[in-house]
NULO-196862 format. One line per field, with one value per residue (C-alpha): residue number from 1; x, y, z. Coordinates in pm, whole numbers, always signed. Example, Ala and Ser with C-alpha at 12.3 -4.5 7.8 and 13.67 -1.06 7.14 Angstrom:
! NULO-196862
vovex = [1, 2] $
xx = [+1230, +1367] $
yy = [-450, -106] $
zz = [+780, +714] $
END
This chain:
! NULO-196862
vovex = [1, 2, 3, 4, 5, 6, 7, 8, 9, 10, 11, 12, 13, 14, 15, 16, 17, 18, 19, 20, 21, 22, 23, 24, 25, 26, 27, 28, 29, 30, 31, 32, 33, 34, 35, 36, 37, 38, 39, 40, 41, 42, 43, 44, 45, 46, 47, 48, 49, 50, 51, 52, 53, 54, 55, 56, 57, 58, 59, 60, 61, 62, 63, 64, 65, 66, 67, 68, 69, 70, 71, 72, 73, 74, 75, 76, 77, 78, 79, 80, 81, 82, 83, 84, 85, 86, 87, 88, 89, 90, 91, 92, 93, 94, 95, 96, 97, 98, 99, 100, 101, 102, 103, 104, 105, 106, 107, 108, 109, 110, 111, 112, 113, 114, 115, 116, 117, 118, 119, 120, 121, 122, 123, 124, 125, 126, 127, 128, 129, 130, 131, 132, 133, 134, 135, 136, 137, 138, 139, 140, 141, 142, 143, 144, 145, 146, 147, 148, 149, 150, 151, 152, 153, 154, 155, 156, 157, 158, 159, 160, 161, 162, 163, 164, 165, 166, 167, 168, 169, 170, 171, 172, 173, 174, 175, 176, 177, 178, 179, 180, 181, 182, 183, 184, 185, 186, 187, 188, 189, 190, 191, 192, 193, 194, 195, 196] $
xx = [+979, +1342, +1512, +1530, +1158, +1078, +1287, +1120, +774, +853, +994, +667, +480, +719, +652, +292, +403, +651, +480, +684, +663, +854, +1173, +1106, +1320, +1620, +1609, +1882, +1848, +2096, +2317, +2440, +2219, +2199, +2092, +2435, +2526, +2177, +2205, +2547, +2422, +2114, +2323, +2545, +2244, +2048, +2349, +2381, +2012, +2011, +2319, +2153, +1843, +2056, +2270, +1956, +1840, +2157, +2315, +2130, +1787, +1911, +2156, +1884, +1667, +1914, +1862, +1575, +1288, +1417, +1761, +1599, +1375, +1653, +1902, +1649, +1534, +1894, +1948, +1634, +1727, +2072, +1944, +1652, +1873, +2143, +2114, +2322, +2081, +1776, +1930, +1992, +1662, +1450, +1690, +1740, +1375, +1413, +1734, +1598, +1278, +1480, +1701, +1393, +1244, +1570, +1601, +1236, +1283, +1566, +1356, +1601, +1318, +1514, +1706, +1387, +1210, +1479, +1519, +1140, +1136, +1393, +1183, +872, +1060, +1196, +860, +723, +1017, +909, +544, +648, +865, +592, +317, +497, +849, +823, +494, +649, +962, +738, +553, +883, +1001, +690, +835, +1080, +1239, +1221, +1419, +1131, +837, +568, +441, +694, +451, +593, +897, +679, +560, +920, +1008, +709, +590, +899, +1147, +926, +880, +1254, +1324, +1088, +1269, +1598, +1462, +1300, +1596, +1828, +1595, +1602, +1983, +1992, +1746, +1957, +2269, +2087, +1966, +2324, +2438, +2166, +2254, +2623, +2541, +2304, +2574, +2806] $
yy = [-1341, -1234, -994, -727, -756, -738, -423, -260, -354, -207, +105, +150, +123, +372, +618, +629, +709, +976, +1171, +1420, +1772, +2099, +2119, +2315, +2621, +2531, +2164, +2072, +1727, +1481, +1725, +1662, +1519, +1163, +1003, +869, +716, +567, +408, +262, +112, -23, -182, -362, -481, -589, -773, -964, -1059, -1164, -1375, -1549, -1637, -1747, -1974, -2153, -2195, -2339, -2535, -2568, -2677, -2906, -3061, -3122, -3268, -3553, -3655, -3833, -3634, -3658, -3528, -3256, -3141, -3154, -2959, -2699, -2645, -2578, -2336, -2143, -2120, -1983, -1731, -1607, -1551, -1364, -986, -912, -1108, -945, -600, -661, -844, -556, -263, -275, -187, +120, +241, +188, +375, +652, +683, +711, +975, +1172, +1175, +1274, +1562, +1691, +1646, +1386, +1197, +921, +836, +838, +614, +348, +355, +337, +38, -137, -64, -213, -526, -583, -511, -807, -1014, -936, -1012, -1352, -1415, -1337, -1509, -1830, -1889, -1779, -1963, -2284, -2221, -2191, -2510, -2692, -2540, -2683, -3030, -3032, -3364, -3439, -3760, -3906, -3733, -3948, -3677, -3496, -3374, -3024, -3136, -3170, -2811, -2696, -2875, -2712, -2377, -2274, -2339, -2173, -1865, -1850, -1855, -1559, -1385, -1435, -1292, -994, -908, -934, -702, -464, -476, -390, -105, +36, +19, +213, +464, +520, +561, +820, +996, +1016, +1141, +1410, +1547, +1626] $
zz = [-1542, -1577, -1339, -1612, -1687, -1316, -1281, -1582, -1454, -1114, -1281, -1469, -1139, -984, -1267, -1156, -802, -913, -1192, -1388, -1262, -1254, -1054, -738, -670, -458, -561, -806, -959, -818, -626, -274, -6, +114, -215, -313, +24, +61, -283, -200, +126, -54, -328, -76, +126, -179, -316, +9, +9, -357, -283, +12, -192, -489, -270, -151, -513, -658, -374, -44, -165, -446, -199, +58, -217, -251, +111, +285, +439, +795, +701, +489, +775, +1036, +825, +707, +1063, +1169, +880, +974, +1341, +1260, +1006, +1215, +1521, +1328, +1378, +1067, +848, +1006, +960, +590, +537, +667, +642, +267, +211, +432, +267, -85, -3, +164, -145, -367, -139, -119, -498, -534, -289, -507, -822, -958, -1127, -1311, -996, -790, -1042, -1045, -666, -637, -873, -654, -347, -509, -618, -269, -110, -308, -177, +178, +99, -39, +265, +517, +316, +213, +340, +703, +774, +637, +845, +1151, +1057, +1036, +1365, +1534, +1468, +1757, +1664, +1289, +1342, +1545, +1376, +1217, +981, +762, +496, +545, +348, +39, +93, +111, -212, -377, -239, -39, -318, -581, -364, -307, -680, -714, -428, -611, -936, -766, -543, -844, -1035, -738, -737, -1108, -1054, -770, -987, -1259, -997, -884, -1245, -1306, -982, -1076, -1426, -1295, -1067, -1359] $
END
């Protein structure tokens, strides 16, 4: 599934959540409010997250794959510890879902349906990213963390799981977060057009 297809699929799902309806009195599509700033913050955050996932896909994981299992486990464990203890990463990782959803809601409240649909599509895409993270990547990170000394561990079968399930899930996270980024960009374009 390409990022564009993922964005379009999520947009179709968002259309079901935001059915067309009359514009309420006092709500002018795309004017004022917090929609624009929320979309800008969401785009920056989503770009950062897509970049993190992409970097793992194209450099970190292939590079670790060229090493032995002990080096792989030791390095990956260090990466995870640094990322999980970084407040900036955690803010972006969780916050971008909130800002995207808030942008969709703000646009919906102002009856800016196209903007709301694209922001909603981005929210759905990133929600799947979080589901993948909590269902696949984080449990494997925790399994690796339980090996306190990979250099002396007798069983490093978790490395095989990383090379299979973890890396596959991360590729999906890259595709979905990129699709979400594209959807947010389209939402901002629609928002700017509606204001003129």
